[in-house]
ZADO-1210 file (C-alpha; in nm, 4 decimals, padded with zeros to 6 digits):
<atoms>
<atom x="10.8996" y="-01.7895" z="30.5012" code="MET" pos="1"/>
<atom x="10.9303" y="-01.6763" z="30.1419" code="ARG" pos="2"/>
<atom x="11.2174" y="-01.8520" z="29.9648" code="MET" pos="3"/>
<atom x="11.4650" y="-01.6324" z="29.7808" code="GLN" pos="4"/>
<atom x="11.5175" y="-01.7324" z="29.4153" code="PRO" pos="5"/>
<atom x="11.8511" y="-01.8838" z="29.3165" code="GLN" pos="6"/>
<atom x="12.0731" y="-01.6240" z="29.1471" code="PRO" pos="7"/>
<atom x="12.1511" y="-01.8657" z="28.8628" code="TRP" pos="8"/>
<atom x="12.0360" y="-02.1998" z="28.7200" code="PRO" pos="9"/>
<atom x="12.1555" y="-02.5210" z="28.8871" code="ASP" pos="10"/>
<atom x="12.3924" y="-02.6010" z="28.5998" code="SER" pos="11"/>
<atom x="12.5830" y="-02.2777" z="28.6704" code="TRP" pos="12"/>
<atom x="12.5775" y="-02.2783" z="29.0498" code="LYS" pos="13"/>
<atom x="12.8933" y="-02.4770" z="29.1307" code="GLU" pos="14"/>
<atom x="13.1363" y="-02.3086" z="28.8919" code="THR" pos="15"/>
<atom x="12.9871" y="-01.9615" z="28.9395" code="ALA" pos="16"/>
<atom x="13.0278" y="-01.9775" z="29.3157" code="GLU" pos="17"/>
<atom x="13.3822" y="-02.1116" z="29.2798" code="GLN" pos="18"/>
<atom x="13.4638" y="-01.8214" z="29.0481" code="TRP" pos="19"/>
<atom x="13.3328" y="-01.5713" z="29.3041" code="LEU" pos="20"/>
<atom x="13.5586" y="-01.7301" z="29.5668" code="VAL" pos="21"/>
<atom x="13.8461" y="-01.6900" z="29.3208" code="TYR" pos="22"/>
<atom x="13.7667" y="-01.3189" z="29.2815" code="LEU" pos="23"/>
<atom x="13.7700" y="-01.2814" z="29.6590" code="THR" pos="24"/>
<atom x="14.1059" y="-01.4586" z="29.6736" code="ALA" pos="25"/>
<atom x="14.2363" y="-01.2095" z="29.4155" code="CYS" pos="26"/>
<atom x="14.1450" y="-00.9248" z="29.6489" code="GLY" pos="27"/>
<atom x="13.8676" y="-00.7837" z="29.4330" code="ARG" pos="28"/>
<atom x="13.6406" y="-00.5362" z="29.6086" code="ALA" pos="29"/>
<atom x="13.3110" y="-00.6670" z="29.7464" code="ALA" pos="30"/>
<atom x="13.1199" y="-00.4205" z="29.5282" code="THR" pos="31"/>
<atom x="13.3003" y="-00.5472" z="29.2173" code="THR" pos="32"/>
<atom x="13.2259" y="-00.9087" z="29.3074" code="ILE" pos="33"/>
<atom x="12.8590" y="-00.8282" z="29.3631" code="GLU" pos="34"/>
<atom x="12.8422" y="-00.6571" z="29.0234" code="THR" pos="35"/>
<atom x="13.0091" y="-00.9537" z="28.8506" code="ARG" pos="36"/>
<atom x="12.7694" y="-01.1921" z="29.0270" code="LYS" pos="37"/>
<atom x="12.4642" y="-00.9943" z="28.9144" code="ARG" pos="38"/>
<atom x="12.5768" y="-00.9714" z="28.5528" code="LYS" pos="39"/>
<atom x="12.6744" y="-01.3384" z="28.5306" code="LEU" pos="40"/>
<atom x="12.3428" y="-01.4444" z="28.6844" code="ALA" pos="41"/>
<atom x="12.1555" y="-01.2350" z="28.4285" code="GLY" pos="42"/>
<atom x="12.3439" y="-01.3954" z="28.1416" code="PHE" pos="43"/>
<atom x="12.2966" y="-01.7470" z="28.2828" code="ALA" pos="44"/>
<atom x="11.9199" y="-01.7037" z="28.3058" code="ARG" pos="45"/>
<atom x="11.9017" y="-01.5478" z="27.9591" code="TRP" pos="46"/>
<atom x="12.1138" y="-01.8012" z="27.7707" code="VAL" pos="47"/>
<atom x="11.9152" y="-02.1018" z="27.9027" code="GLU" pos="48"/>
<atom x="12.1972" y="-02.3535" z="27.8617" code="LYS" pos="49"/>
<atom x="12.4782" y="-02.4808" z="28.0846" code="PRO" pos="50"/>
<atom x="12.8083" y="-02.2894" z="28.0740" code="PRO" pos="51"/>
<atom x="12.9810" y="-02.5749" z="27.8891" code="GLU" pos="52"/>
<atom x="12.7431" y="-02.5209" z="27.5952" code="LYS" pos="53"/>
<atom x="12.7788" y="-02.1413" z="27.5702" code="VAL" pos="54"/>
<atom x="12.9170" y="-02.0139" z="27.2382" code="THR" pos="55"/>
<atom x="13.0882" y="-01.6955" z="27.1305" code="ARG" pos="56"/>
<atom x="12.7669" y="-01.6066" z="26.9445" code="THR" pos="57"/>
<atom x="12.5728" y="-01.6288" z="27.2727" code="ASP" pos="58"/>
<atom x="12.8166" y="-01.3913" z="27.4414" code="CYS" pos="59"/>
<atom x="12.8070" y="-01.1431" z="27.1533" code="GLU" pos="60"/>
<atom x="12.4258" y="-01.1511" z="27.1473" code="ALA" pos="61"/>
<atom x="12.4103" y="-01.0682" z="27.5186" code="TRP" pos="62"/>
<atom x="12.6590" y="-00.7841" z="27.4777" code="MET" pos="63"/>
<atom x="12.4901" y="-00.6607" z="27.1615" code="GLY" pos="64"/>
<atom x="12.1426" y="-00.5990" z="27.2990" code="ARG" pos="65"/>
<atom x="11.9999" y="-00.2613" z="27.2034" code="GLU" pos="66"/>
<atom x="11.9938" y="00.0427" z="27.4293" code="HIS" pos="67"/>
<atom x="12.2821" y="-00.0662" z="27.6547" code="LEU" pos="68"/>
<atom x="12.5216" y="00.2065" z="27.7634" code="ALA" pos="69"/>
<atom x="12.8880" y="00.1634" z="27.6719" code="ALA" pos="70"/>
<atom x="12.9826" y="00.1236" z="28.0383" code="GLU" pos="71"/>
<atom x="12.7224" y="-00.1529" z="28.0763" code="THR" pos="72"/>
<atom x="12.8649" y="-00.3388" z="27.7773" code="ARG" pos="73"/>
<atom x="13.2145" y="-00.3045" z="27.9235" code="LYS" pos="74"/>
<atom x="13.0926" y="-00.4530" z="28.2510" code="GLY" pos="75"/>
<atom x="12.9286" y="-00.7442" z="28.0698" code="ILE" pos="76"/>
<atom x="13.2463" y="-00.8079" z="27.8719" code="ARG" pos="77"/>
<atom x="13.4596" y="-00.8029" z="28.1864" code="ALA" pos="78"/>
<atom x="13.2248" y="-01.0499" z="28.3543" code="THR" pos="79"/>
<atom x="13.2069" y="-01.2973" z="28.0662" code="LEU" pos="80"/>
<atom x="13.5779" y="-01.2867" z="27.9834" code="THR" pos="81"/>
<atom x="13.6715" y="-01.3255" z="28.3497" code="GLY" pos="82"/>
<atom x="13.4377" y="-01.6171" z="28.4156" code="TYR" pos="83"/>
<atom x="13.5078" y="-01.8157" z="28.1003" code="PHE" pos="84"/>
<atom x="13.8837" y="-01.7578" z="28.1224" code="GLU" pos="85"/>
<atom x="13.8676" y="-01.9044" z="28.4740" code="TRP" pos="86"/>
<atom x="13.6543" y="-02.1950" z="28.3442" code="MET" pos="87"/>
<atom x="13.9107" y="-02.2667" z="28.0717" code="HIS" pos="88"/>
<atom x="14.2107" y="-02.2392" z="28.3044" code="ASP" pos="89"/>
<atom x="14.0506" y="-02.4842" z="28.5491" code="HIS" pos="90"/>
<atom x="13.9650" y="-02.7399" z="28.2835" code="GLY" pos="91"/>
<atom x="13.5873" y="-02.7044" z="28.2893" code="PHE" pos="92"/>
<atom x="13.5754" y="-02.6143" z="27.9186" code="ILE" pos="93"/>
<atom x="13.8041" y="-02.6902" z="27.6249" code="ASP" pos="94"/>
<atom x="13.7460" y="-02.3606" z="27.4438" code="GLU" pos="95"/>
<atom x="13.6860" y="-02.0119" z="27.5841" code="ASP" pos="96"/>
<atom x="13.3780" y="-01.8595" z="27.4122" code="PRO" pos="97"/>
<atom x="13.4557" y="-01.5101" z="27.5448" code="ALA" pos="98"/>
<atom x="13.8237" y="-01.4977" z="27.4492" code="ALA" pos="99"/>
<atom x="13.7733" y="-01.2784" z="27.1432" code="LYS" pos="100"/>
<atom x="13.4810" y="-01.0601" z="27.2437" code="LEU" pos="101"/>
<atom x="13.5083" y="-00.7076" z="27.0972" code="PRO" pos="102"/>
<atom x="13.6576" y="-00.4299" z="27.3043" code="HIS" pos="103"/>
<atom x="13.4174" y="-00.1511" z="27.3956" code="ILE" pos="104"/>
<atom x="13.5210" y="00.2077" z="27.3344" code="ALA" pos="105"/>
<atom x="13.4747" y="00.4229" z="27.6404" code="GLY" pos="106"/>
<atom x="13.1961" y="00.6779" z="27.6303" code="SER" pos="107"/>
<atom x="13.2361" y="01.0408" z="27.7374" code="ARG" pos="108"/>
<atom x="12.9065" y="01.1304" z="27.9014" code="PRO" pos="109"/>
<atom x="12.8639" y="01.4931" z="28.0030" code="HIS" pos="110"/>
<atom x="12.9137" y="01.5574" z="28.3765" code="PRO" pos="111"/>
<atom x="12.5842" y="01.5672" z="28.5637" code="HIS" pos="112"/>
<atom x="12.6317" y="01.7544" z="28.8937" code="PRO" pos="113"/>
<atom x="12.3232" y="01.7927" z="29.1092" code="CYS" pos="114"/>
<atom x="12.2422" y="02.1641" z="29.1598" code="PRO" pos="115"/>
<atom x="12.2963" y="02.2982" z="29.5104" code="ASP" pos="116"/>
<atom x="11.9363" y="02.4195" z="29.5244" code="ALA" pos="117"/>
<atom x="11.8169" y="02.0653" z="29.4583" code="GLY" pos="118"/>
<atom x="12.0432" y="01.9302" z="29.7320" code="ILE" pos="119"/>
<atom x="11.9192" y="02.1825" z="29.9869" code="ARG" pos="120"/>
<atom x="11.5589" y="02.1078" z="29.8950" code="MET" pos="121"/>
<atom x="11.6209" y="01.7332" z="29.9286" code="ALA" pos="122"/>
<atom x="11.7663" y="01.7769" z="30.2771" code="MET" pos="123"/>
<atom x="11.4639" y="01.9694" z="30.4046" code="GLU" pos="124"/>
<atom x="11.2673" y="01.7394" z="30.6310" code="GLY" pos="125"/>
<atom x="11.5274" y="01.4615" z="30.6100" code="MET" pos="126"/>
<atom x="11.6342" y="01.2806" z="30.9237" code="SER" pos="127"/>
<atom x="11.9794" y="01.3687" z="31.0556" code="GLU" pos="128"/>
<atom x="12.1033" y="01.0291" z="30.9368" code="ARG" pos="129"/>
<atom x="11.9754" y="01.0650" z="30.5806" code="ASP" pos="130"/>
<atom x="12.0913" y="01.4269" z="30.5525" code="ALA" pos="131"/>
<atom x="12.4400" y="01.3168" z="30.6587" code="LEU" pos="132"/>
<atom x="12.4434" y="01.0626" z="30.3750" code="MET" pos="133"/>
<atom x="12.3679" y="01.3430" z="30.1295" code="VAL" pos="134"/>
<atom x="12.6395" y="01.5651" z="30.2730" code="ARG" pos="135"/>
<atom x="12.9009" y="01.2907" z="30.2550" code="LEU" pos="136"/>
<atom x="12.8268" y="01.2524" z="29.8859" code="GLY" pos="137"/>
<atom x="12.8007" y="01.6223" z="29.8044" code="ALA" pos="138"/>
<atom x="13.0822" y="01.7567" z="30.0245" code="GLU" pos="139"/>
<atom x="13.3318" y="01.4679" z="30.0323" code="LEU" pos="140"/>
<atom x="13.2557" y="01.3119" z="29.6917" code="ALA" pos="141"/>
<atom x="13.2015" y="00.9680" z="29.8461" code="LEU" pos="142"/>
<atom x="13.0558" y="00.6763" z="29.6529" code="ARG" pos="143"/>
<atom x="12.7499" y="00.5074" z="29.8017" code="ARG" pos="144"/>
<atom x="12.9612" y="00.2031" z="29.8938" code="SER" pos="145"/>
<atom x="13.2071" y="00.4318" z="30.0733" code="GLU" pos="146"/>
<atom x="12.9274" y="00.6066" z="30.2615" code="ILE" pos="147"/>
<atom x="12.7796" y="00.2739" z="30.3711" code="ALA" pos="148"/>
<atom x="13.0937" y="00.1371" z="30.5368" code="GLN" pos="149"/>
<atom x="13.2092" y="00.4345" z="30.7445" code="ILE" pos="150"/>
<atom x="13.2861" y="00.3695" z="31.1111" code="ARG" pos="151"/>
<atom x="13.3205" y="00.6291" z="31.3823" code="GLY" pos="152"/>
<atom x="13.6818" y="00.5211" z="31.4230" code="THR" pos="153"/>
<atom x="13.7601" y="00.6107" z="31.0609" code="ASP" pos="154"/>
<atom x="13.8252" y="00.9701" z="31.1706" code="VAL" pos="155"/>
<atom x="14.1938" y="01.0316" z="31.2418" code="MET" pos="156"/>
<atom x="14.4245" y="01.3261" z="31.3057" code="THR" pos="157"/>
<atom x="14.6799" y="01.4034" z="31.0342" code="ASP" pos="158"/>
<atom x="15.0348" y="01.5374" z="31.0719" code="VAL" pos="159"/>
<atom x="14.9022" y="01.8943" z="31.0749" code="LEU" pos="160"/>
<atom x="14.6736" y="01.8171" z="31.3670" code="GLY" pos="161"/>
<atom x="14.3608" y="01.8333" z="31.1510" code="GLU" pos="162"/>
<atom x="14.0976" y="01.5622" z="31.1399" code="ARG" pos="163"/>
<atom x="14.0403" y="01.3601" z="30.8252" code="CYS" pos="164"/>
<atom x="13.8416" y="01.0569" z="30.7142" code="LEU" pos="165"/>
<atom x="13.9925" y="00.7236" z="30.6143" code="ILE" pos="166"/>
<atom x="13.7890" y="00.6225" z="30.3084" code="VAL" pos="167"/>
<atom x="13.7799" y="00.2591" z="30.2006" code="ASN" pos="168"/>
<atom x="13.7404" y="00.2917" z="29.8245" code="GLY" pos="169"/>
<atom x="13.7184" y="00.0725" z="29.5175" code="LYS" pos="170"/>
<atom x="13.9753" y="-00.2025" z="29.4830" code="GLY" pos="171"/>
<atom x="14.0371" y="-00.1956" z="29.8603" code="ASN" pos="172"/>
<atom x="14.2284" y="00.1308" z="29.8180" code="LYS" pos="173"/>
<atom x="14.2256" y="00.3798" z="30.1022" code="GLN" pos="174"/>
<atom x="14.2498" y="00.7565" z="30.0824" code="ARG" pos="175"/>
<atom x="14.2363" y="01.0409" z="30.3340" code="LEU" pos="176"/>
<atom x="13.9901" y="01.3276" z="30.2985" code="ILE" pos="177"/>
<atom x="14.0098" y="01.6353" z="30.5234" code="PRO" pos="178"/>
<atom x="13.7008" y="01.6967" z="30.7367" code="LEU" pos="179"/>
<atom x="13.5367" y="02.0082" z="30.8699" code="THR" pos="180"/>
<atom x="13.4974" y="02.0056" z="31.2473" code="SER" pos="181"/>
<atom x="13.1215" y="01.9657" z="31.2073" code="GLU" pos="182"/>
<atom x="13.1429" y="01.6559" z="30.9874" code="LEU" pos="183"/>
<atom x="13.4170" y="01.5057" z="31.2038" code="ALA" pos="184"/>
<atom x="13.1996" y="01.5440" z="31.5142" code="ASP" pos="185"/>
<atom x="12.8970" y="01.3895" z="31.3415" code="LEU" pos="186"/>
<atom x="13.0964" y="01.0867" z="31.2287" code="ILE" pos="187"/>
<atom x="13.2746" y="01.0231" z="31.5589" code="THR" pos="188"/>
<atom x="12.9370" y="01.0053" z="31.7344" code="LYS" pos="189"/>
<atom x="12.9217" y="00.6486" z="31.6028" code="ALA" pos="190"/>
<atom x="13.2082" y="00.5500" z="31.8330" code="GLY" pos="191"/>
<atom x="13.3593" y="00.2189" z="31.7265" code="ASP" pos="192"/>
<atom x="13.0419" y="00.1145" z="31.5435" code="GLY" pos="193"/>
<atom x="12.9080" y="00.1714" z="31.1939" code="TRP" pos="194"/>
<atom x="12.7962" y="00.5244" z="31.1116" code="LEU" pos="195"/>
<atom x="12.5008" y="00.3736" z="30.9232" code="PHE" pos="196"/>
<atom x="12.4312" y="00.0337" z="31.0822" code="PRO" pos="197"/>
<atom x="12.1943" y="-00.2136" z="30.9219" code="SER" pos="198"/>
<atom x="11.8572" y="-00.2383" z="31.0914" code="ARG" pos="199"/>
<atom x="11.8233" y="-00.6032" z="30.9891" code="ASN" pos="200"/>
<atom x="12.0794" y="-00.7500" z="31.2288" code="ASP" pos="201"/>
<atom x="12.0930" y="-00.5064" z="31.5161" code="GLY" pos="202"/>
<atom x="12.3811" y="-00.3083" z="31.3724" code="GLY" pos="203"/>
<atom x="12.6281" y="-00.5948" z="31.3359" code="LYS" pos="204"/>
<atom x="12.6782" y="-00.5016" z="30.9707" code="SER" pos="205"/>
<atom x="12.6558" y="-00.1740" z="30.7819" code="HIS" pos="206"/>
<atom x="12.3719" y="-00.0627" z="30.5603" code="ILE" pos="207"/>
<atom x="12.3881" y="-00.1922" z="30.2020" code="ARG" pos="208"/>
<atom x="12.5213" y="00.0514" z="29.9381" code="PRO" pos="209"/>
<atom x="12.2057" y="-00.0025" z="29.7319" code="GLU" pos="210"/>
<atom x="12.0002" y="00.1205" z="30.0270" code="ARG" pos="211"/>
<atom x="12.2146" y="00.4334" z="30.0552" code="VAL" pos="212"/>
<atom x="12.1519" y="00.5007" z="29.6868" code="GLY" pos="213"/>
<atom x="11.7753" y="00.4625" z="29.7248" code="LYS" pos="214"/>
<atom x="11.7568" y="00.6839" z="30.0333" code="ILE" pos="215"/>
<atom x="11.9420" y="00.9652" z="29.8580" code="ILE" pos="216"/>
<atom x="11.7989" y="00.9335" z="29.5066" code="SER" pos="217"/>
<atom x="11.4353" y="00.9315" z="29.6127" code="ARG" pos="218"/>
<atom x="11.4781" y="01.2797" z="29.7642" code="ARG" pos="219"/>
<atom x="11.6934" y="01.4409" z="29.4946" code="LEU" pos="220"/>
<atom x="11.5317" y="01.6103" z="29.1932" code="PRO" pos="221"/>
<atom x="11.4257" y="01.3741" z="28.9165" code="GLU" pos="222"/>
<atom x="11.7163" y="01.2560" z="28.7038" code="GLY" pos="223"/>
<atom x="11.9776" y="01.2903" z="28.9781" code="TYR" pos="224"/>
<atom x="12.1356" y="01.0135" z="29.1843" code="SER" pos="225"/>
<atom x="12.3997" y="00.9593" z="29.4499" code="THR" pos="226"/>
<atom x="12.6639" y="00.9675" z="29.1772" code="HIS" pos="227"/>
<atom x="12.5521" y="01.3162" z="29.0734" code="SER" pos="228"/>
<atom x="12.6617" y="01.4323" z="29.4194" code="LEU" pos="229"/>
<atom x="13.0164" y="01.3162" z="29.3345" code="ARG" pos="230"/>
<atom x="12.9926" y="01.5164" z="29.0129" code="HIS" pos="231"/>
<atom x="12.8824" y="01.8171" z="29.2175" code="ARG" pos="232"/>
<atom x="13.1746" y="01.7797" z="29.4580" code="ALA" pos="233"/>
<atom x="13.4230" y="01.7359" z="29.1725" code="ALA" pos="234"/>
<atom x="13.2935" y="02.0404" z="28.9868" code="THR" pos="235"/>
<atom x="13.2927" y="02.2653" z="29.2935" code="ARG" pos="236"/>
<atom x="13.6384" y="02.1432" z="29.3970" code="ALA" pos="237"/>
<atom x="13.7816" y="02.2206" z="29.0534" code="TYR" pos="238"/>
<atom x="13.6242" y="02.5678" z="29.0441" code="VAL" pos="239"/>
<atom x="13.7803" y="02.6349" z="29.3837" code="GLN" pos="240"/>
<atom x="14.1302" y="02.5010" z="29.3100" code="THR" pos="241"/>
<atom x="14.1757" y="02.4658" z="28.9301" code="ARG" pos="242"/>
<atom x="14.3796" y="02.1583" z="29.0291" code="ASP" pos="243"/>
<atom x="14.2703" y="01.8371" z="28.8560" code="LEU" pos="244"/>
<atom x="14.5289" y="01.6319" z="29.0455" code="LEU" pos="245"/>
<atom x="14.3802" y="01.7427" z="29.3766" code="ALA" pos="246"/>
<atom x="14.0277" y="01.6648" z="29.2550" code="VAL" pos="247"/>
<atom x="14.1518" y="01.3265" z="29.1316" code="CYS" pos="248"/>
<atom x="14.2839" y="01.2510" z="29.4806" code="ALA" pos="249"/>
<atom x="13.9569" y="01.3639" z="29.6391" code="LEU" pos="250"/>
<atom x="13.7539" y="01.1275" z="29.4217" code="LEU" pos="251"/>
<atom x="13.9922" y="00.8352" z="29.4610" code="GLY" pos="252"/>
<atom x="14.0630" y="00.8000" z="29.0898" code="HIS" pos="253"/>
<atom x="14.3817" y="00.6502" z="28.9492" code="THR" pos="254"/>
<atom x="14.3629" y="00.8619" z="28.6333" code="SER" pos="255"/>
<atom x="14.3023" y="01.2322" z="28.5777" code="VAL" pos="256"/>
<atom x="14.1298" y="01.1327" z="28.2526" code="ALA" pos="257"/>
<atom x="13.8582" y="00.9685" z="28.4615" code="THR" pos="258"/>
<atom x="13.8286" y="01.2755" z="28.6830" code="THR" pos="259"/>
<atom x="13.7730" y="01.4978" z="28.3796" code="GLN" pos="260"/>
<atom x="13.4464" y="01.3133" z="28.3147" code="ARG" pos="261"/>
<atom x="13.3182" y="01.4336" z="28.6522" code="TYR" pos="262"/>
<atom x="13.3988" y="01.8028" z="28.6197" code="VAL" pos="263"/>
<atom x="13.1383" y="02.0197" z="28.4502" code="ALA" pos="264"/>
<atom x="13.2627" y="02.3402" z="28.2926" code="MET" pos="265"/>
<atom x="13.0965" y="02.6268" z="28.4832" code="PRO" pos="266"/>
<atom x="12.8608" y="02.8112" z="28.2435" code="PRO" pos="267"/>
<atom x="12.9932" y="03.1502" z="28.3524" code="GLU" pos="268"/>
<atom x="13.3417" y="03.0528" z="28.2296" code="HIS" pos="269"/>
<atom x="13.2125" y="02.9783" z="27.8810" code="LEU" pos="270"/>
<atom x="12.9996" y="03.2925" z="27.8766" code="ARG" pos="271"/>
<atom x="13.2972" y="03.5030" z="27.9785" code="GLY" pos="272"/>
<atom x="13.5115" y="03.3430" z="27.7102" code="MET" pos="273"/>
<atom x="13.2507" y="03.3980" z="27.4379" code="VAL" pos="274"/>
<atom x="13.2051" y="03.7585" z="27.5487" code="ALA" pos="275"/>
<atom x="13.5808" y="03.8130" z="27.5272" code="ALA" pos="276"/>
<atom x="13.5821" y="03.6763" z="27.1711" code="LEU" pos="277"/>
<atom x="13.3210" y="03.9208" z="27.0466" code="ALA" pos="278"/>
<atom x="13.4390" y="04.1314" z="26.7492" code="VAL" pos="279"/>
</atoms>
């Protein structure tokens, strides 16, 4: 059997794994913990020294590599500050090398909704399972991690007698999203099991979010991903309602400012405005 490589060097293993247990104890989402683990492992392999020997210069050099997106740098900073603060608090190091890392200004990337024509083309020839993944992203604005962990029993009836989906989102926060009868029926077919069970253990666990992303992205037009389906849902929802608060609730955001980054201004609105401004 092929041995899987260790995620980090031996000198990091004990404290890194203890820190991940600490994050779990704090109630951090599994997806967040996995991201922190991946980023810390990358830094540990790159720095080529035990954590007790890491300096502030090492941390800044890792954050300051060229061609990193602002969001990537923010994730690296969060990982390093979290880990080394924990190391310092638990007496593993006398000085925290990440305590004064620079704050990263948030970027404002343009929304990138996948066109409906591209979605319809992607779904042609897809299995019913894979097409349902696409629809959950495009119609309900679900993240890939949210798609992966749906159970048939997550469909409930609200106070109006309509069916809705209990979504387990980031930070272990739940939200309810109304369902069409068609989607509700497709989801409840799973009974009390996973809607997308893993094929590696006979369905005892759900499919990995990364797998959901690959299944969807490989069929979408080039340059579009699972996340672009959330942008599509946000944009269409805003055009329909003109209600950013409602769109914010749909996406599971805590801030309308975040939601604004998902909503693309419909071109026809700008064209109509420019036409109205003509002298």
